[in-house]
N, C-alpha and C positions, 0 to 999 in steps of 0.2 A: 237240559241235562237229565239223565235218568239215574236215580239213586235206588239201590236195592238194600233193603233192611231185613234183618231176621224178623220172622212173624211176630215174636213177642214184642220187639221194639215198635213195629208198625202198629200193633194193637194198643200199646201204651200211648203212642202219639194220637191215635184215633180217639182214645178215651179222654185225653187231655183236651182235644178239640171239642169233643161232645160236651165236656164239662164247662166249656166256655173259657178255658185258660188261654187258648190261642184261637185266632180266627180261622186258621187252616194249618195243615201239616207243613206246608211251605214256610209259614211264619214260625212255627215251632222249630223247624230245622235251622232257619236263619238265626234265630235267637240262640240255639244250641251252638252253632258255629261261632257266633260273636262271643258267647261265654267262653268257649274254648280258647279263642284268641286272647281274651282278657286273662285267662288263667296262665297263659304262657308269658305274660308280662312279668318282668322281674320285680315290680312294685317298689323299686328304689325311690321313686317319686314320693311314696307314702312315708318313708322313714322319718323325715322332719316332723310330720304330723303326729306320728306315733310317739316320738320323743317329747313333743310338746304336751301331748296328752298324759304321758307318764310323769312329766314334771308337774303338771296340774294336780294329779292324784297325790304326788308326794307332798305338795303344799297343802293338801286337804281341800283343794278347790273342786269339790264334787257335789253332785245333787243325787238324791235318791231317784229311782225311776218314777215314783209317784209324784215327786215334786217337779221333775222335768216335764211330765205330761200335764200336770196342773198348769204350769206356766205356758206350755205350748198351746193348750186349749184356750187359755185366757187371751193369748195373742191372736189366735184365730178368731175368737169372738169379737175382739176389738177391731180386727180388720173387716170382718163382716159388717159390723155396725158402721164403720167408716164408709164402706162401699154402698150401704143402703141409704146413707145420708140422713 
């Protein structure tokens, strides 16, 4: 397939590849098309998760960002220790 892009878009993609964000222009375009398909999703599947999150917030069941990342890093450290034996 041959795809023609405006010069500015092609240059932008080339810069993204050069910066190491994508392995190739083909990969960048494939990801862009996949992202477009996702953006067309109605996201109805997410509604129960959003409602659950809002209920948690209303109950005060929340963590600060700092606390969340502290716990996350502690779990990662524990897993690394377990894997190292």
